[in-house]
N, C-alpha and C positions, 0 to 999 in steps of 0.2 A: 313863557319863553318858547320861541320857535325852535324845535329840535333840529330842523334842517339848516339852521343858521348858526349853530354852535361852531365857533372857530378856535376856541381855546378853553381848557378846563384845568382845574387844580383840585386835588383831593387834600383837604385841610386836615381831616382826621377820619376815623371810622364811621362818623355819622354826618359829615359835612363836606359839600363840594361847592366850588365856585365855578361858574361857567360864564363865558363871554359870547355874545352874539353879534357884535359889531365893535367899532372902535371904542364906544363908550358904555354899552349896555352890559352890565355884569349882574349876575343873579346868585343869590345865596340859596343853596338847596340843602335842606335838612332832611335826613333819612329817618325812617321809622325805627330801625334797629342797627346794631353794629354790623358793618360790612367790611370785615378785615382784609379782604383780598382785592378790594376795589382800587384800581390804579396801580396794581403790582406790575412791574416790568414796563415795557413801552407799548401798552395796549390801549386803544381808544375806549372811551366810555360810550355806551349806547343809552340814550334817553328814550324811553318808550311811553308815549301818551296813552291814556285810556281809550277805549274803542270809539267813544263819541267824538273826542278831540282829534283822534287820528283820522277819522273820516272827514272832518270839516276843516280844521286849521293846523293840525300837526303841532300842537302846543302842549306844554306841561305847565300847570299852575298850582299844583298841590292837591289835586283831586284824587279820589279813590282810584286804585288800580294803576297809577302812574309808577314807573319803575326806572331804575338806572342799573346797568350791568356792564361787565367787561369780560374778557376772555376767561379769566380765572375766578370771577365772582358771579354766582347765580343772581338773578334779579333781586334788587333791594327796593322795597317800597319807599316812595317819596312822601314825606310828611308835609313839607311846605316849600314854596318857591317864592322868593321876594327879590325885588329889584334893589340893588345896593349902589 
């Protein structure tokens, strides 16, 4: 999922996020641990790719060191990303 193309997101629960990158591309993002403050208030989510993906394609795909965060939530590790 290209992080610079995210135009909508929804926090399903403390371990699950759905993000959209276009009119039809939606992704299910499972987190490694409970992230209870993710999506609190009207704060945007920040998806952070790992260093190698950030340098080349700015994508997340469930690799090591990928994270999601928001203003009130420290970075949470991403476990998996799948197209739905």
